[in-house]
Steps between C-alpha positions, in 0.01 A plus 500: 500500500453817700747409784770433238438843342520672841825315579657599165390861548648504852834357381512752211424790736774399744751450216426843355523669839845359568656581162708818482336776303737692282466861588415481870747726672554632846473872571773475766752422223407810299780747449840555347759271656878519463725203576752533781629143492476207258613141547505225236560141612667620820727751324454869584495699178708819466300819550600614149287215364173645633585866574282630215207264555159581636179301522160663477199305624147625442232257615543202268773631271873544532769677302870453559704783359864419447730472202231275353127539565279234658124536534221265598227389737512373854263292704540530876366250754600544864882513486530343152529664160458355152680718247410487130731682259303669220759730339876529499769258608261269686217496247317168519675390820341411834680540831387416851605691808437561866515842661494680830500863602705589805687808618366697199658249262344263251684168496426268207645155442438382143510149360618578147403147396136590567413160647404511865544786741812553708449380855733759650700809408820298472674459160818317602539181295192582290621610155157620385418702812541877492451728799444872468456748783330826404437831669194708422593806299148634455149373563 
């Protein structure tokens, strides 16, 4: 009986350790970010579309300020982000994304379908993939 209990406890511990925890952020993403380029399904969006946007990340929360507000929680693991909309236009929605920081820019590729993470920063031929390149406005 005891070996079975130890096995179940071990499996439960491993399962819990590998599940994303809502609210675990990454300090390196903290700051106010402004988009400098956005691409949806391989199509570069006009600058007028995102000129008034900014994204504020503080630990495990995000706020996107634009014509409509979006606010929620993020969970960051390595180069992956789970995004959970809590208020605004994406309330109740879950998105997955990958990110990288290079040349003082934050590059995020979102899967707007929320199932599976993008494997690259390419959106061509992928109607639910959205790429946004941000520059840090203030830390």
